[in-house]
Chimera marker file (.cmm) of the C-alpha trace (Angstrom):
<marker_set name="trace">
<marker id="1" x="-5.487" y="-17.598" z="21.292" r="1" g="1" b="0" radius="0.5"/>
<marker id="2" x="-8.880" y="-16.457" z="20.738" r="1" g="1" b="0" radius="0.5"/>
<marker id="3" x="-10.314" y="-15.877" z="17.539" r="1" g="1" b="0" radius="0.5"/>
<marker id="4" x="-10.058" y="-11.973" z="18.460" r="1" g="1" b="0" radius="0.5"/>
<marker id="5" x="-6.723" y="-12.121" z="19.648" r="1" g="1" b="0" radius="0.5"/>
<marker id="6" x="-5.514" y="-13.704" z="16.468" r="1" g="1" b="0" radius="0.5"/>
<marker id="7" x="-7.408" y="-11.127" z="14.340" r="1" g="1" b="0" radius="0.5"/>
<marker id="8" x="-5.700" y="-8.327" z="16.276" r="1" g="1" b="0" radius="0.5"/>
<marker id="9" x="-2.392" y="-10.230" z="16.027" r="1" g="1" b="0" radius="0.5"/>
<marker id="10" x="-2.766" y="-10.317" z="12.240" r="1" g="1" b="0" radius="0.5"/>
<marker id="11" x="-3.956" y="-6.610" z="12.132" r="1" g="1" b="0" radius="0.5"/>
<marker id="12" x="-0.819" y="-5.466" z="14.214" r="1" g="1" b="0" radius="0.5"/>
<marker id="13" x="1.469" y="-7.338" z="11.701" r="1" g="1" b="0" radius="0.5"/>
<marker id="14" x="-0.064" y="-5.911" z="8.515" r="1" g="1" b="0" radius="0.5"/>
<marker id="15" x="-0.220" y="-2.406" z="10.219" r="1" g="1" b="0" radius="0.5"/>
<marker id="16" x="3.696" y="-2.764" z="10.865" r="1" g="1" b="0" radius="0.5"/>
<marker id="17" x="4.309" y="-3.520" z="6.864" r="1" g="1" b="0" radius="0.5"/>
<marker id="18" x="1.779" y="-0.674" z="6.070" r="1" g="1" b="0" radius="0.5"/>
<marker id="19" x="3.724" y="1.909" z="8.303" r="1" g="1" b="0" radius="0.5"/>
<marker id="20" x="6.864" y="0.872" z="6.635" r="1" g="1" b="0" radius="0.5"/>
<marker id="21" x="5.211" y="1.248" z="3.249" r="1" g="1" b="0" radius="0.5"/>
<marker id="22" x="3.674" y="4.474" z="3.958" r="1" g="1" b="0" radius="0.5"/>
<marker id="23" x="6.682" y="6.126" z="5.549" r="1" g="1" b="0" radius="0.5"/>
<marker id="24" x="8.951" y="4.786" z="2.686" r="1" g="1" b="0" radius="0.5"/>
<marker id="25" x="6.402" y="6.070" z="0.058" r="1" g="1" b="0" radius="0.5"/>
<marker id="26" x="5.840" y="9.756" z="1.175" r="1" g="1" b="0" radius="0.5"/>
<marker id="27" x="9.571" y="10.132" z="2.511" r="1" g="1" b="0" radius="0.5"/>
<marker id="28" x="8.582" y="10.633" z="6.278" r="1" g="1" b="0" radius="0.5"/>
<marker id="29" x="10.960" y="7.753" z="7.221" r="1" g="1" b="0" radius="0.5"/>
<marker id="30" x="14.096" y="8.982" z="4.795" r="1" g="1" b="0" radius="0.5"/>
<marker id="31" x="14.049" y="11.718" z="2.090" r="1" g="1" b="0" radius="0.5"/>
<marker id="32" x="16.379" y="9.299" z="-0.055" r="1" g="1" b="0" radius="0.5"/>
<marker id="33" x="15.468" y="8.981" z="-3.333" r="1" g="1" b="0" radius="0.5"/>
<marker id="34" x="13.082" y="5.994" z="-4.443" r="1" g="1" b="0" radius="0.5"/>
<marker id="35" x="14.625" y="2.999" z="-6.394" r="1" g="1" b="0" radius="0.5"/>
<marker id="36" x="13.067" y="0.181" z="-8.400" r="1" g="1" b="0" radius="0.5"/>
<marker id="37" x="14.804" y="-2.431" z="-6.062" r="1" g="1" b="0" radius="0.5"/>
<marker id="38" x="13.156" y="-1.006" z="-2.889" r="1" g="1" b="0" radius="0.5"/>
<marker id="39" x="9.960" y="-0.039" z="-4.457" r="1" g="1" b="0" radius="0.5"/>
<marker id="40" x="9.735" y="-3.945" z="-5.757" r="1" g="1" b="0" radius="0.5"/>
<marker id="41" x="10.642" y="-5.192" z="-2.134" r="1" g="1" b="0" radius="0.5"/>
<marker id="42" x="8.312" y="-2.552" z="-0.081" r="1" g="1" b="0" radius="0.5"/>
<marker id="43" x="5.274" y="-3.539" z="-2.486" r="1" g="1" b="0" radius="0.5"/>
<marker id="44" x="5.830" y="-7.205" z="-2.704" r="1" g="1" b="0" radius="0.5"/>
<marker id="45" x="6.148" y="-7.213" z="1.566" r="1" g="1" b="0" radius="0.5"/>
<marker id="46" x="2.788" y="-5.200" z="1.709" r="1" g="1" b="0" radius="0.5"/>
<marker id="47" x="1.098" y="-7.534" z="-0.794" r="1" g="1" b="0" radius="0.5"/>
<marker id="48" x="2.440" y="-10.748" z="1.005" r="1" g="1" b="0" radius="0.5"/>
<marker id="49" x="1.445" y="-9.380" z="4.329" r="1" g="1" b="0" radius="0.5"/>
<marker id="50" x="-2.065" y="-8.771" z="2.931" r="1" g="1" b="0" radius="0.5"/>
<marker id="51" x="-2.287" y="-12.375" z="2.233" r="1" g="1" b="0" radius="0.5"/>
<marker id="52" x="-2.032" y="-13.056" z="5.980" r="1" g="1" b="0" radius="0.5"/>
<marker id="53" x="-5.208" y="-10.765" z="6.775" r="1" g="1" b="0" radius="0.5"/>
<marker id="54" x="-7.758" y="-12.708" z="8.770" r="1" g="1" b="0" radius="0.5"/>
<marker id="55" x="-11.045" y="-13.612" z="6.917" r="1" g="1" b="0" radius="0.5"/>
<marker id="56" x="-13.781" y="-12.810" z="6.981" r="1" g="1" b="0" radius="0.5"/>
<marker id="57" x="-12.836" y="-8.982" z="6.752" r="1" g="1" b="0" radius="0.5"/>
<marker id="58" x="-16.359" y="-8.180" z="7.895" r="1" g="1" b="0" radius="0.5"/>
<marker id="59" x="-16.154" y="-9.541" z="11.428" r="1" g="1" b="0" radius="0.5"/>
<marker id="60" x="-16.924" y="-6.511" z="13.618" r="1" g="1" b="0" radius="0.5"/>
<marker id="61" x="-17.128" y="-3.949" z="11.304" r="1" g="1" b="0" radius="0.5"/>
<marker id="62" x="-18.833" y="-0.641" z="12.339" r="1" g="1" b="0" radius="0.5"/>
<marker id="63" x="-17.504" y="1.975" z="9.699" r="1" g="1" b="0" radius="0.5"/>
<marker id="64" x="-19.558" y="4.397" z="11.470" r="1" g="1" b="0" radius="0.5"/>
<marker id="65" x="-17.196" y="7.331" z="10.258" r="1" g="1" b="0" radius="0.5"/>
<marker id="66" x="-15.233" y="6.789" z="7.290" r="1" g="1" b="0" radius="0.5"/>
<marker id="67" x="-11.550" y="7.623" z="7.791" r="1" g="1" b="0" radius="0.5"/>
<marker id="68" x="-10.187" y="10.735" z="6.300" r="1" g="1" b="0" radius="0.5"/>
<marker id="69" x="-8.265" y="10.389" z="3.328" r="1" g="1" b="0" radius="0.5"/>
<marker id="70" x="-4.537" y="11.149" z="3.429" r="1" g="1" b="0" radius="0.5"/>
<marker id="71" x="-3.898" y="14.885" z="2.693" r="1" g="1" b="0" radius="0.5"/>
<marker id="72" x="-3.226" y="15.858" z="-0.847" r="1" g="1" b="0" radius="0.5"/>
<marker id="73" x="0.342" y="16.886" z="-0.012" r="1" g="1" b="0" radius="0.5"/>
<marker id="74" x="1.073" y="13.367" z="0.948" r="1" g="1" b="0" radius="0.5"/>
<marker id="75" x="-0.249" y="12.050" z="-2.276" r="1" g="1" b="0" radius="0.5"/>
<marker id="76" x="1.720" y="14.490" z="-4.168" r="1" g="1" b="0" radius="0.5"/>
<marker id="77" x="4.782" y="13.546" z="-2.355" r="1" g="1" b="0" radius="0.5"/>
<marker id="78" x="4.407" y="9.808" z="-3.084" r="1" g="1" b="0" radius="0.5"/>
<marker id="79" x="4.017" y="10.705" z="-6.901" r="1" g="1" b="0" radius="0.5"/>
<marker id="80" x="6.847" y="13.042" z="-6.910" r="1" g="1" b="0" radius="0.5"/>
<marker id="81" x="9.001" y="10.559" z="-5.191" r="1" g="1" b="0" radius="0.5"/>
<marker id="82" x="7.967" y="7.888" z="-7.528" r="1" g="1" b="0" radius="0.5"/>
<marker id="83" x="9.189" y="10.169" z="-10.361" r="1" g="1" b="0" radius="0.5"/>
<marker id="84" x="12.756" y="9.167" z="-9.289" r="1" g="1" b="0" radius="0.5"/>
<marker id="85" x="12.229" y="5.451" z="-10.189" r="1" g="1" b="0" radius="0.5"/>
<marker id="86" x="13.423" y="4.928" z="-13.527" r="1" g="1" b="0" radius="0.5"/>
<marker id="87" x="10.463" y="2.919" z="-14.637" r="1" g="1" b="0" radius="0.5"/>
<marker id="88" x="7.348" y="5.232" z="-15.158" r="1" g="1" b="0" radius="0.5"/>
<marker id="89" x="5.086" y="3.679" z="-17.401" r="1" g="1" b="0" radius="0.5"/>
<marker id="90" x="4.451" y="-0.001" z="-18.673" r="1" g="1" b="0" radius="0.5"/>
<marker id="91" x="2.340" y="-2.091" z="-20.740" r="1" g="1" b="0" radius="0.5"/>
<marker id="92" x="-0.648" y="-3.575" z="-18.980" r="1" g="1" b="0" radius="0.5"/>
<marker id="93" x="-3.614" y="-6.069" z="-19.390" r="1" g="1" b="0" radius="0.5"/>
<marker id="94" x="-6.256" y="-5.540" z="-16.843" r="1" g="1" b="0" radius="0.5"/>
<marker id="95" x="-7.755" y="-8.938" z="-16.643" r="1" g="1" b="0" radius="0.5"/>
<marker id="96" x="-5.678" y="-12.099" z="-18.175" r="1" g="1" b="0" radius="0.5"/>
<marker id="97" x="-8.824" y="-13.832" z="-17.437" r="1" g="1" b="0" radius="0.5"/>
<marker id="98" x="-10.877" y="-12.585" z="-20.407" r="1" g="1" b="0" radius="0.5"/>
<marker id="99" x="-10.647" y="-14.314" z="-23.538" r="1" g="1" b="0" radius="0.5"/>
<marker id="100" x="-9.972" y="-13.154" z="-26.139" r="1" g="1" b="0" radius="0.5"/>
<marker id="101" x="-7.634" y="-10.770" z="-24.078" r="1" g="1" b="0" radius="0.5"/>
<marker id="102" x="-8.288" y="-6.871" z="-24.103" r="1" g="1" b="0" radius="0.5"/>
<marker id="103" x="-5.927" y="-4.898" z="-25.806" r="1" g="1" b="0" radius="0.5"/>
<marker id="104" x="-3.178" y="-3.662" z="-23.482" r="1" g="1" b="0" radius="0.5"/>
<marker id="105" x="-3.116" y="-0.362" z="-21.730" r="1" g="1" b="0" radius="0.5"/>
<marker id="106" x="-0.662" y="1.893" z="-20.105" r="1" g="1" b="0" radius="0.5"/>
<marker id="107" x="0.102" y="1.207" z="-16.554" r="1" g="1" b="0" radius="0.5"/>
<marker id="108" x="1.595" y="4.128" z="-14.435" r="1" g="1" b="0" radius="0.5"/>
<marker id="109" x="3.771" y="3.378" z="-11.428" r="1" g="1" b="0" radius="0.5"/>
<marker id="110" x="3.563" y="6.623" z="-9.601" r="1" g="1" b="0" radius="0.5"/>
<marker id="111" x="-0.432" y="6.146" z="-9.974" r="1" g="1" b="0" radius="0.5"/>
<marker id="112" x="0.074" y="2.615" z="-8.288" r="1" g="1" b="0" radius="0.5"/>
<marker id="113" x="1.996" y="3.698" z="-5.621" r="1" g="1" b="0" radius="0.5"/>
<marker id="114" x="-0.210" y="6.577" z="-4.822" r="1" g="1" b="0" radius="0.5"/>
<marker id="115" x="-3.306" y="4.514" z="-4.830" r="1" g="1" b="0" radius="0.5"/>
<marker id="116" x="-1.753" y="1.765" z="-2.665" r="1" g="1" b="0" radius="0.5"/>
<marker id="117" x="-0.752" y="4.502" z="-0.359" r="1" g="1" b="0" radius="0.5"/>
<marker id="118" x="-4.134" y="5.968" z="-0.219" r="1" g="1" b="0" radius="0.5"/>
<marker id="119" x="-6.008" y="2.836" z="0.396" r="1" g="1" b="0" radius="0.5"/>
<marker id="120" x="-3.485" y="1.298" z="2.975" r="1" g="1" b="0" radius="0.5"/>
<marker id="121" x="-3.258" y="4.837" z="4.945" r="1" g="1" b="0" radius="0.5"/>
<marker id="122" x="-6.917" y="4.641" z="5.005" r="1" g="1" b="0" radius="0.5"/>
<marker id="123" x="-7.078" y="1.501" z="6.921" r="1" g="1" b="0" radius="0.5"/>
<marker id="124" x="-3.926" y="2.646" z="8.987" r="1" g="1" b="0" radius="0.5"/>
<marker id="125" x="-5.464" y="5.550" z="10.234" r="1" g="1" b="0" radius="0.5"/>
<marker id="126" x="-8.573" y="3.287" z="11.465" r="1" g="1" b="0" radius="0.5"/>
<marker id="127" x="-6.039" y="1.102" z="13.023" r="1" g="1" b="0" radius="0.5"/>
<marker id="128" x="-4.513" y="3.680" z="14.938" r="1" g="1" b="0" radius="0.5"/>
<marker id="129" x="-7.751" y="5.239" z="16.127" r="1" g="1" b="0" radius="0.5"/>
<marker id="130" x="-8.160" y="1.756" z="17.762" r="1" g="1" b="0" radius="0.5"/>
<marker id="131" x="-10.721" y="0.435" z="15.145" r="1" g="1" b="0" radius="0.5"/>
<marker id="132" x="-8.944" y="-2.993" z="14.432" r="1" g="1" b="0" radius="0.5"/>
<marker id="133" x="-11.942" y="-4.638" z="12.643" r="1" g="1" b="0" radius="0.5"/>
<marker id="134" x="-12.722" y="-1.683" z="10.720" r="1" g="1" b="0" radius="0.5"/>
<marker id="135" x="-8.976" y="-1.484" z="9.635" r="1" g="1" b="0" radius="0.5"/>
<marker id="136" x="-8.830" y="-5.147" z="8.632" r="1" g="1" b="0" radius="0.5"/>
<marker id="137" x="-12.072" y="-4.712" z="6.423" r="1" g="1" b="0" radius="0.5"/>
<marker id="138" x="-10.478" y="-1.275" z="4.708" r="1" g="1" b="0" radius="0.5"/>
<marker id="139" x="-7.370" y="-3.236" z="4.111" r="1" g="1" b="0" radius="0.5"/>
<marker id="140" x="-8.552" y="-6.519" z="3.048" r="1" g="1" b="0" radius="0.5"/>
<marker id="141" x="-11.499" y="-5.318" z="0.846" r="1" g="1" b="0" radius="0.5"/>
<marker id="142" x="-9.409" y="-2.471" z="-0.813" r="1" g="1" b="0" radius="0.5"/>
<marker id="143" x="-6.827" y="-5.333" z="-1.356" r="1" g="1" b="0" radius="0.5"/>
<marker id="144" x="-9.290" y="-7.501" z="-3.201" r="1" g="1" b="0" radius="0.5"/>
<marker id="145" x="-10.950" y="-4.735" z="-5.419" r="1" g="1" b="0" radius="0.5"/>
<marker id="146" x="-8.465" y="-2.065" z="-5.581" r="1" g="1" b="0" radius="0.5"/>
<marker id="147" x="-4.962" y="-1.738" z="-4.310" r="1" g="1" b="0" radius="0.5"/>
<marker id="148" x="-4.044" y="-5.125" z="-4.580" r="1" g="1" b="0" radius="0.5"/>
<marker id="149" x="-4.520" y="-4.657" z="-8.355" r="1" g="1" b="0" radius="0.5"/>
<marker id="150" x="-2.169" y="-1.780" z="-8.533" r="1" g="1" b="0" radius="0.5"/>
<marker id="151" x="0.224" y="-3.577" z="-6.282" r="1" g="1" b="0" radius="0.5"/>
<marker id="152" x="0.237" y="-6.929" z="-8.481" r="1" g="1" b="0" radius="0.5"/>
<marker id="153" x="0.794" y="-4.677" z="-11.590" r="1" g="1" b="0" radius="0.5"/>
<marker id="154" x="3.654" y="-2.759" z="-9.820" r="1" g="1" b="0" radius="0.5"/>
<marker id="155" x="5.326" y="-5.904" z="-8.839" r="1" g="1" b="0" radius="0.5"/>
<marker id="156" x="5.113" y="-7.313" z="-12.476" r="1" g="1" b="0" radius="0.5"/>
<marker id="157" x="6.268" y="-4.082" z="-14.079" r="1" g="1" b="0" radius="0.5"/>
<marker id="158" x="9.235" y="-3.571" z="-11.420" r="1" g="1" b="0" radius="0.5"/>
<marker id="159" x="10.483" y="-7.359" z="-11.843" r="1" g="1" b="0" radius="0.5"/>
<marker id="160" x="10.443" y="-7.070" z="-15.680" r="1" g="1" b="0" radius="0.5"/>
<marker id="161" x="12.274" y="-3.914" z="-15.437" r="1" g="1" b="0" radius="0.5"/>
<marker id="162" x="14.810" y="-5.009" z="-12.880" r="1" g="1" b="0" radius="0.5"/>
<marker id="163" x="15.345" y="-8.355" z="-14.919" r="1" g="1" b="0" radius="0.5"/>
<marker id="164" x="15.914" y="-6.680" z="-18.094" r="1" g="1" b="0" radius="0.5"/>
<marker id="165" x="17.457" y="-3.208" z="-17.153" r="1" g="1" b="0" radius="0.5"/>
<marker id="166" x="19.168" y="-3.689" z="-13.677" r="1" g="1" b="0" radius="0.5"/>
<marker id="167" x="19.386" y="-7.579" z="-12.826" r="1" g="1" b="0" radius="0.5"/>
<marker id="168" x="21.730" y="-6.649" z="-9.843" r="1" g="1" b="0" radius="0.5"/>
<marker id="169" x="18.660" y="-4.977" z="-8.250" r="1" g="1" b="0" radius="0.5"/>
<marker id="170" x="16.976" y="-8.443" z="-8.118" r="1" g="1" b="0" radius="0.5"/>
<marker id="171" x="19.597" y="-9.598" z="-5.857" r="1" g="1" b="0" radius="0.5"/>
<marker id="172" x="21.033" y="-6.982" z="-3.750" r="1" g="1" b="0" radius="0.5"/>
<marker id="173" x="20.132" y="-5.701" z="-0.378" r="1" g="1" b="0" radius="0.5"/>
<marker id="174" x="18.803" y="-2.354" z="-1.071" r="1" g="1" b="0" radius="0.5"/>
<link id1="1" id2="2" r="1" g="1" b="0" radius="0.2"/>
<link id1="2" id2="3" r="1" g="1" b="0" radius="0.2"/>
<link id1="3" id2="4" r="1" g="1" b="0" radius="0.2"/>
<link id1="4" id2="5" r="1" g="1" b="0" radius="0.2"/>
<link id1="5" id2="6" r="1" g="1" b="0" radius="0.2"/>
<link id1="6" id2="7" r="1" g="1" b="0" radius="0.2"/>
<link id1="7" id2="8" r="1" g="1" b="0" radius="0.2"/>
<link id1="8" id2="9" r="1" g="1" b="0" radius="0.2"/>
<link id1="9" id2="10" r="1" g="1" b="0" radius="0.2"/>
<link id1="10" id2="11" r="1" g="1" b="0" radius="0.2"/>
<link id1="11" id2="12" r="1" g="1" b="0" radius="0.2"/>
<link id1="12" id2="13" r="1" g="1" b="0" radius="0.2"/>
<link id1="13" id2="14" r="1" g="1" b="0" radius="0.2"/>
<link id1="14" id2="15" r="1" g="1" b="0" radius="0.2"/>
<link id1="15" id2="16" r="1" g="1" b="0" radius="0.2"/>
<link id1="16" id2="17" r="1" g="1" b="0" radius="0.2"/>
<link id1="17" id2="18" r="1" g="1" b="0" radius="0.2"/>
<link id1="18" id2="19" r="1" g="1" b="0" radius="0.2"/>
<link id1="19" id2="20" r="1" g="1" b="0" radius="0.2"/>
<link id1="20" id2="21" r="1" g="1" b="0" radius="0.2"/>
<link id1="21" id2="22" r="1" g="1" b="0" radius="0.2"/>
<link id1="22" id2="23" r="1" g="1" b="0" radius="0.2"/>
<link id1="23" id2="24" r="1" g="1" b="0" radius="0.2"/>
<link id1="24" id2="25" r="1" g="1" b="0" radius="0.2"/>
<link id1="25" id2="26" r="1" g="1" b="0" radius="0.2"/>
<link id1="26" id2="27" r="1" g="1" b="0" radius="0.2"/>
<link id1="27" id2="28" r="1" g="1" b="0" radius="0.2"/>
<link id1="28" id2="29" r="1" g="1" b="0" radius="0.2"/>
<link id1="29" id2="30" r="1" g="1" b="0" radius="0.2"/>
<link id1="30" id2="31" r="1" g="1" b="0" radius="0.2"/>
<link id1="31" id2="32" r="1" g="1" b="0" radius="0.2"/>
<link id1="32" id2="33" r="1" g="1" b="0" radius="0.2"/>
<link id1="33" id2="34" r="1" g="1" b="0" radius="0.2"/>
<link id1="34" id2="35" r="1" g="1" b="0" radius="0.2"/>
<link id1="35" id2="36" r="1" g="1" b="0" radius="0.2"/>
<link id1="36" id2="37" r="1" g="1" b="0" radius="0.2"/>
<link id1="37" id2="38" r="1" g="1" b="0" radius="0.2"/>
<link id1="38" id2="39" r="1" g="1" b="0" radius="0.2"/>
<link id1="39" id2="40" r="1" g="1" b="0" radius="0.2"/>
<link id1="40" id2="41" r="1" g="1" b="0" radius="0.2"/>
<link id1="41" id2="42" r="1" g="1" b="0" radius="0.2"/>
<link id1="42" id2="43" r="1" g="1" b="0" radius="0.2"/>
<link id1="43" id2="44" r="1" g="1" b="0" radius="0.2"/>
<link id1="44" id2="45" r="1" g="1" b="0" radius="0.2"/>
<link id1="45" id2="46" r="1" g="1" b="0" radius="0.2"/>
<link id1="46" id2="47" r="1" g="1" b="0" radius="0.2"/>
<link id1="47" id2="48" r="1" g="1" b="0" radius="0.2"/>
<link id1="48" id2="49" r="1" g="1" b="0" radius="0.2"/>
<link id1="49" id2="50" r="1" g="1" b="0" radius="0.2"/>
<link id1="50" id2="51" r="1" g="1" b="0" radius="0.2"/>
<link id1="51" id2="52" r="1" g="1" b="0" radius="0.2"/>
<link id1="52" id2="53" r="1" g="1" b="0" radius="0.2"/>
<link id1="53" id2="54" r="1" g="1" b="0" radius="0.2"/>
<link id1="54" id2="55" r="1" g="1" b="0" radius="0.2"/>
<link id1="55" id2="56" r="1" g="1" b="0" radius="0.2"/>
<link id1="56" id2="57" r="1" g="1" b="0" radius="0.2"/>
<link id1="57" id2="58" r="1" g="1" b="0" radius="0.2"/>
<link id1="58" id2="59" r="1" g="1" b="0" radius="0.2"/>
<link id1="59" id2="60" r="1" g="1" b="0" radius="0.2"/>
<link id1="60" id2="61" r="1" g="1" b="0" radius="0.2"/>
<link id1="61" id2="62" r="1" g="1" b="0" radius="0.2"/>
<link id1="62" id2="63" r="1" g="1" b="0" radius="0.2"/>
<link id1="63" id2="64" r="1" g="1" b="0" radius="0.2"/>
<link id1="64" id2="65" r="1" g="1" b="0" radius="0.2"/>
<link id1="65" id2="66" r="1" g="1" b="0" radius="0.2"/>
<link id1="66" id2="67" r="1" g="1" b="0" radius="0.2"/>
<link id1="67" id2="68" r="1" g="1" b="0" radius="0.2"/>
<link id1="68" id2="69" r="1" g="1" b="0" radius="0.2"/>
<link id1="69" id2="70" r="1" g="1" b="0" radius="0.2"/>
<link id1="70" id2="71" r="1" g="1" b="0" radius="0.2"/>
<link id1="71" id2="72" r="1" g="1" b="0" radius="0.2"/>
<link id1="72" id2="73" r="1" g="1" b="0" radius="0.2"/>
<link id1="73" id2="74" r="1" g="1" b="0" radius="0.2"/>
<link id1="74" id2="75" r="1" g="1" b="0" radius="0.2"/>
<link id1="75" id2="76" r="1" g="1" b="0" radius="0.2"/>
<link id1="76" id2="77" r="1" g="1" b="0" radius="0.2"/>
<link id1="77" id2="78" r="1" g="1" b="0" radius="0.2"/>
<link id1="78" id2="79" r="1" g="1" b="0" radius="0.2"/>
<link id1="79" id2="80" r="1" g="1" b="0" radius="0.2"/>
<link id1="80" id2="81" r="1" g="1" b="0" radius="0.2"/>
<link id1="81" id2="82" r="1" g="1" b="0" radius="0.2"/>
<link id1="82" id2="83" r="1" g="1" b="0" radius="0.2"/>
<link id1="83" id2="84" r="1" g="1" b="0" radius="0.2"/>
<link id1="84" id2="85" r="1" g="1" b="0" radius="0.2"/>
<link id1="85" id2="86" r="1" g="1" b="0" radius="0.2"/>
<link id1="86" id2="87" r="1" g="1" b="0" radius="0.2"/>
<link id1="87" id2="88" r="1" g="1" b="0" radius="0.2"/>
<link id1="88" id2="89" r="1" g="1" b="0" radius="0.2"/>
<link id1="89" id2="90" r="1" g="1" b="0" radius="0.2"/>
<link id1="90" id2="91" r="1" g="1" b="0" radius="0.2"/>
<link id1="91" id2="92" r="1" g="1" b="0" radius="0.2"/>
<link id1="92" id2="93" r="1" g="1" b="0" radius="0.2"/>
<link id1="93" id2="94" r="1" g="1" b="0" radius="0.2"/>
<link id1="94" id2="95" r="1" g="1" b="0" radius="0.2"/>
<link id1="95" id2="96" r="1" g="1" b="0" radius="0.2"/>
<link id1="96" id2="97" r="1" g="1" b="0" radius="0.2"/>
<link id1="97" id2="98" r="1" g="1" b="0" radius="0.2"/>
<link id1="98" id2="99" r="1" g="1" b="0" radius="0.2"/>
<link id1="99" id2="100" r="1" g="1" b="0" radius="0.2"/>
<link id1="100" id2="101" r="1" g="1" b="0" radius="0.2"/>
<link id1="101" id2="102" r="1" g="1" b="0" radius="0.2"/>
<link id1="102" id2="103" r="1" g="1" b="0" radius="0.2"/>
<link id1="103" id2="104" r="1" g="1" b="0" radius="0.2"/>
<link id1="104" id2="105" r="1" g="1" b="0" radius="0.2"/>
<link id1="105" id2="106" r="1" g="1" b="0" radius="0.2"/>
<link id1="106" id2="107" r="1" g="1" b="0" radius="0.2"/>
<link id1="107" id2="108" r="1" g="1" b="0" radius="0.2"/>
<link id1="108" id2="109" r="1" g="1" b="0" radius="0.2"/>
<link id1="109" id2="110" r="1" g="1" b="0" radius="0.2"/>
<link id1="110" id2="111" r="1" g="1" b="0" radius="0.2"/>
<link id1="111" id2="112" r="1" g="1" b="0" radius="0.2"/>
<link id1="112" id2="113" r="1" g="1" b="0" radius="0.2"/>
<link id1="113" id2="114" r="1" g="1" b="0" radius="0.2"/>
<link id1="114" id2="115" r="1" g="1" b="0" radius="0.2"/>
<link id1="115" id2="116" r="1" g="1" b="0" radius="0.2"/>
<link id1="116" id2="117" r="1" g="1" b="0" radius="0.2"/>
<link id1="117" id2="118" r="1" g="1" b="0" radius="0.2"/>
<link id1="118" id2="119" r="1" g="1" b="0" radius="0.2"/>
<link id1="119" id2="120" r="1" g="1" b="0" radius="0.2"/>
<link id1="120" id2="121" r="1" g="1" b="0" radius="0.2"/>
<link id1="121" id2="122" r="1" g="1" b="0" radius="0.2"/>
<link id1="122" id2="123" r="1" g="1" b="0" radius="0.2"/>
<link id1="123" id2="124" r="1" g="1" b="0" radius="0.2"/>
<link id1="124" id2="125" r="1" g="1" b="0" radius="0.2"/>
<link id1="125" id2="126" r="1" g="1" b="0" radius="0.2"/>
<link id1="126" id2="127" r="1" g="1" b="0" radius="0.2"/>
<link id1="127" id2="128" r="1" g="1" b="0" radius="0.2"/>
<link id1="128" id2="129" r="1" g="1" b="0" radius="0.2"/>
<link id1="129" id2="130" r="1" g="1" b="0" radius="0.2"/>
<link id1="130" id2="131" r="1" g="1" b="0" radius="0.2"/>
<link id1="131" id2="132" r="1" g="1" b="0" radius="0.2"/>
<link id1="132" id2="133" r="1" g="1" b="0" radius="0.2"/>
<link id1="133" id2="134" r="1" g="1" b="0" radius="0.2"/>
<link id1="134" id2="135" r="1" g="1" b="0" radius="0.2"/>
<link id1="135" id2="136" r="1" g="1" b="0" radius="0.2"/>
<link id1="136" id2="137" r="1" g="1" b="0" radius="0.2"/>
<link id1="137" id2="138" r="1" g="1" b="0" radius="0.2"/>
<link id1="138" id2="139" r="1" g="1" b="0" radius="0.2"/>
<link id1="139" id2="140" r="1" g="1" b="0" radius="0.2"/>
<link id1="140" id2="141" r="1" g="1" b="0" radius="0.2"/>
<link id1="141" id2="142" r="1" g="1" b="0" radius="0.2"/>
<link id1="142" id2="143" r="1" g="1" b="0" radius="0.2"/>
<link id1="143" id2="144" r="1" g="1" b="0" radius="0.2"/>
<link id1="144" id2="145" r="1" g="1" b="0" radius="0.2"/>
<link id1="145" id2="146" r="1" g="1" b="0" radius="0.2"/>
<link id1="146" id2="147" r="1" g="1" b="0" radius="0.2"/>
<link id1="147" id2="148" r="1" g="1" b="0" radius="0.2"/>
<link id1="148" id2="149" r="1" g="1" b="0" radius="0.2"/>
<link id1="149" id2="150" r="1" g="1" b="0" radius="0.2"/>
<link id1="150" id2="151" r="1" g="1" b="0" radius="0.2"/>
<link id1="151" id2="152" r="1" g="1" b="0" radius="0.2"/>
<link id1="152" id2="153" r="1" g="1" b="0" radius="0.2"/>
<link id1="153" id2="154" r="1" g="1" b="0" radius="0.2"/>
<link id1="154" id2="155" r="1" g="1" b="0" radius="0.2"/>
<link id1="155" id2="156" r="1" g="1" b="0" radius="0.2"/>
<link id1="156" id2="157" r="1" g="1" b="0" radius="0.2"/>
<link id1="157" id2="158" r="1" g="1" b="0" radius="0.2"/>
<link id1="158" id2="159" r="1" g="1" b="0" radius="0.2"/>
<link id1="159" id2="160" r="1" g="1" b="0" radius="0.2"/>
<link id1="160" id2="161" r="1" g="1" b="0" radius="0.2"/>
<link id1="161" id2="162" r="1" g="1" b="0" radius="0.2"/>
<link id1="162" id2="163" r="1" g="1" b="0" radius="0.2"/>
<link id1="163" id2="164" r="1" g="1" b="0" radius="0.2"/>
<link id1="164" id2="165" r="1" g="1" b="0" radius="0.2"/>
<link id1="165" id2="166" r="1" g="1" b="0" radius="0.2"/>
<link id1="166" id2="167" r="1" g="1" b="0" radius="0.2"/>
<link id1="167" id2="168" r="1" g="1" b="0" radius="0.2"/>
<link id1="168" id2="169" r="1" g="1" b="0" radius="0.2"/>
<link id1="169" id2="170" r="1" g="1" b="0" radius="0.2"/>
<link id1="170" id2="171" r="1" g="1" b="0" radius="0.2"/>
<link id1="171" id2="172" r="1" g="1" b="0" radius="0.2"/>
<link id1="172" id2="173" r="1" g="1" b="0" radius="0.2"/>
<link id1="173" id2="174" r="1" g="1" b="0" radius="0.2"/>
</marker_set>
């Protein structure tokens, strides 16, 4: 398999996970209420898939035209659907690498899911337009600088919530 074929295969795998996340988050796959166990699984699967994106992300990037952001109605739908998850706000420390640590702030799960959705959907629109290298760059750079932080925060918050409030949510096949 050539390097280009490998990049395309990696992008196709991430695109499939991105498509699952997008349709789950905005309700286009199902109008079923969002739940904490499924949210954890969807965000974790997307995060794990991003770790497999090919490096360097910038190979072949043209970014001639920036992709259009998802419609406001879709982002609103993600936020409204996220409101069904019992966990909404949580304590967050922006960087565990700073010493002394910064004071904690309030994290917002709906904001996390909407930001992940926006960034991943931008890359997905590039991928669906046949701009594979641009999509890889959009997904990878956003993962490193923005949506990956939101995903990591959401994963931690959802794990803590489920382990303390609904331990069966960590174990079921929901």
